N, C-alpha and C positions, 0 to 999 in steps of 0.2 A: 537325702535332701529332697524336699518336695518341689513340685513343678512351680515355676515362677519365682524361685528364690535363687540366691547366689551364695557361694561359700564365703566370699569376702564382700563386705559392703561396697556397693557401686552406686554412682549417680543414677537416678531414675526411679521408676515405681517398684522395681523388684526389691523384696525384703531379704535380709540376710538370714540364713538358717541359724546363725549363732551371733552372740554379742561379744564384743571385744573390749578390753580395758587395758590400761597401761600396767596393771599389776601382773606379776609373774604367775605362772601356773600353780605355784605352791601357796598362793594367798588363801588364807582361810576366811572366806567372806562371812560365813555364819558366825565366826568368833568376833569379827569386827562389828557386826550388827546383829546380835542375837535376837531371836524372836521375843517380842514383848518388851524390848528395851524402851526406856523413856526417850523422848526426843522426836525427831521428825518422822519416825516410824510408828509413833503412838497413834492408834486409831480411835481411842476414846475421845469423844467430843469434850471440848473445854467448856467449863461453866461460863455462862454469859454474865459479865459483870455490869451490864448496862440494863437497869431495870426500867419500869414504866415511867418513872420520873425523869430519867435521862432521855428516854425516847421523846417525851413531851417537850423537853427543852430543845432537843434536836429539831422537832417539827416547828417550834417557835422560831428558831433560827432560819429555817427554810422559808417560812412565811414572810420574812423580812426582805427577801430578794425576789426580783422578777424571774431570775433563773436559779434553780435550786442549787446547782453546782457552785454558785457564788458563796454559799454558806460553808464551804469546806474549811476555810481557815479558822473561823470561830468554832466550828464543830470539832476541830482537832484540839483546840484549847479546852473545849468541854470534855473531851476524852481524857485529857491530862488532869482535869479537875477531879476525875473519878479514880484514875489509876496511878497518877503521878508520872506518867510517861505515855507514849503512844505505842501500844502493843500491837501484835498482829491482829488480835481480836478487835482492837480499836480501829485499825485500818479497815477491817471487814465491816464493822458497825457503820462507819462513815460511808463506805461504798454502798451498803444496803439502803441507807437513808437517802442518798443522793443519786442512786442509780449510776454509780461509777464502778469501774473495775478496781480490784486491789492494786493493780499496777499504776493506775492513774492517781490513786490516793498516795501510794508509796512515793511516787515521783515528787509530790509536794512535801511530804514528811521529810524526805532526805535532802531537800533543797534548803529549808529554813532551819537555822540553828536553835530557834526557840522550841522546836518540837524534839523531845528527847526520846531516844530509842532504848534507854535503860532507866529503870526506876530511880527517881530523884529522892533525896532526903526531904525531911520536913521543910528545910530551907535550902534554897539555891543561892550560893554566894558567887557573884560574877565580878571578877577583878579586871578592870580595863588595863590592857597591856599594849594599846596602840601608842603611836609615836610620842605625843606630849605626856600622857600619863606615865608611859614607860620611863621617859627622861626625868620626870618629877618623882619617881619612886614606885611606880606601878609594878615594874618587874620585881623589885625587892619585896614588895608586899606579897605578890603571888608566890615567890619562892619561900617566904617566911610562913605563909599559910600552908603551903605544901608540906613543909617540915613539921609544922605544929600539929597538923591533922593526920599526918602519916603514922604508921605503926611499924614496929620492929626495924626502925632505922630507914625504912623505905618511904620516900615522900609520896603524898597523895597525888595521883595523876589527874589530868584534865577530865572532867565529868565523872570523877570517881567520888564515892561517898564515904564519909567517916560515920560509922554507926550503921544500923540497919535501915535501908531505904524506907521512907514513910513513917518510921517510928519517931516518937518525940525526941528532940535533941539531935537528930541526924542532920548532917550538913553535906551537901554536894558542892564541890568546888569546880569552877571553870574559869579559864582566861577568856576574856571577851574582846571583840574588836570595839571600835569607838563607841562609847556610851553617851556621846553628845553632851559632854560637860567639861570641855577642855579648860574653860575659865575657872574650874574648881578642882583641877587635877592635883593629886591623883584621886580617883573616885572608884568606888565599888558599889554594887547593888546587892540587896538581899531581896529575893523574890521580886526583882525589878523596881524596888524603891531605892532612892539614892542615899548614899553616905559619902559626903564630900570631904575634900581636904584631909585625906587619910594618911596615916603613918603606919609603919610596921607594928608599932605598939598598940595603936588604936584599933587596927584591924584584928589583932589577936584578941583584944578585950571584947570586941564586938562578937567574934565567933564564939568565944568562951561563954558569953552571955546567952547566945542562941542555944548552945549545947546544954545550958543549965535551965532552959525553959523560959528565959526572959525574952522580951521583944523590945529592944531599945528603939526609941522613936527615930525615924529617918530624919535626915537633915531637912528635907522638904518632901511634899507629896502626902499621900494617904498614910494612915497608921499601918504599921507592919502586920501582915497576915502570914499564914503559912503558904507554901508553894501551891497547894491545891486550891486554896481560897483565892490566890492571885489569878490562877488560871481560870477560875469560874468568872471572875470579873473581866478578864481578857476575852472570854467567850461572849460577854455582853450581859451578864446577869449580876445585879447589884442587890444589896440588902433591902428588904422590904421596910425595915425600920427607918423612919425618916431621919432621925438623928445620926444613925450609923451611915446612912446613904450620904448625907451632907458632909460628914467627916471624910468619907472616901473621895468624893468628887470635888470638894472645895479646898482640899489641902493646897498650900502654897507650892507652886511648881517652879516658878522663876526665882532665881537668886538675885541678890543685890548686884553681884558682879555681872550677871548676865544682862541686866537692864541698864548698866551704867552708861553705855554709849547712847542709848535712846534717851535717857534722862539728860545727858549733856546737850544733845541735839535740841531737845525741847527747851531747856533753859537758855540756850544761846541762839535760838531761832534758826538753826540749821535745817535745811531741807535738801532733798535729793534733786538734781537737775530734772526739769520737766522735758519729756521727750516731745520734740516738735511734731506737729500734725503732718500727715501726708509725706512722711519720709520714705523715699524709695529704697526698698531693700536691694542689696547687691544681687546681681544675677548669679544663679547657681550653675556652675559648669556642668553641662550635660555629659553623661558617660556613654 
């Protein structure tokens, strides 16, 4: 034992002469992690999937904000438009562009459900299973799609993919919290475009069409694209072709049911009460 070390780890600056683990003395560590095995021990650098065009888009995003780190959310969507998910390489890419640590980027990625940690299919199907949609049939739709997309009698799980991720016809299924369309329940989204008033049968037909290479028109909103195309738009990049651009941004987003209350108020002259001027706010109890 060298000077300044201890046989057993102790608090303070002294280092232990040996390392300890919970494994028994007969554990064959070399067999568990053989030299050259793929995984976290792999030393070979990974190929960078983010070329000069992606870097240029990242810089474009940064230039839109007074503080560069404010571009992190759209930049993560940009990463997903390239890879179909946020990989560790994608996290490092954002960190380099924004001068953030991987930990800072990872904290954001793992907070928001729109950032996927596993590769998505060509299409992401999100079934609303929140209270009203669930009561109106959302739970039944989700279970039906799980069974329909599953294999060998096993239902497809949350954020699992039928087919090879990224390949044509592949579908990733997820259950989602409120999709803000309670008046049209039950609803689902494909790549964040709405399909309203669904049933188990219509949902199966929709998914089958996607798997066959079709792109059924959403109930409202922009024409359907694939997941990566939707992510590019969420990052803030739209088609240069004027006709395609107008089709994407001018699609009808509000349904008749959604506007019914406002229309009734307009027809009948209803208005909200006007707040009187100079109303004293109640005192807030000091703690």
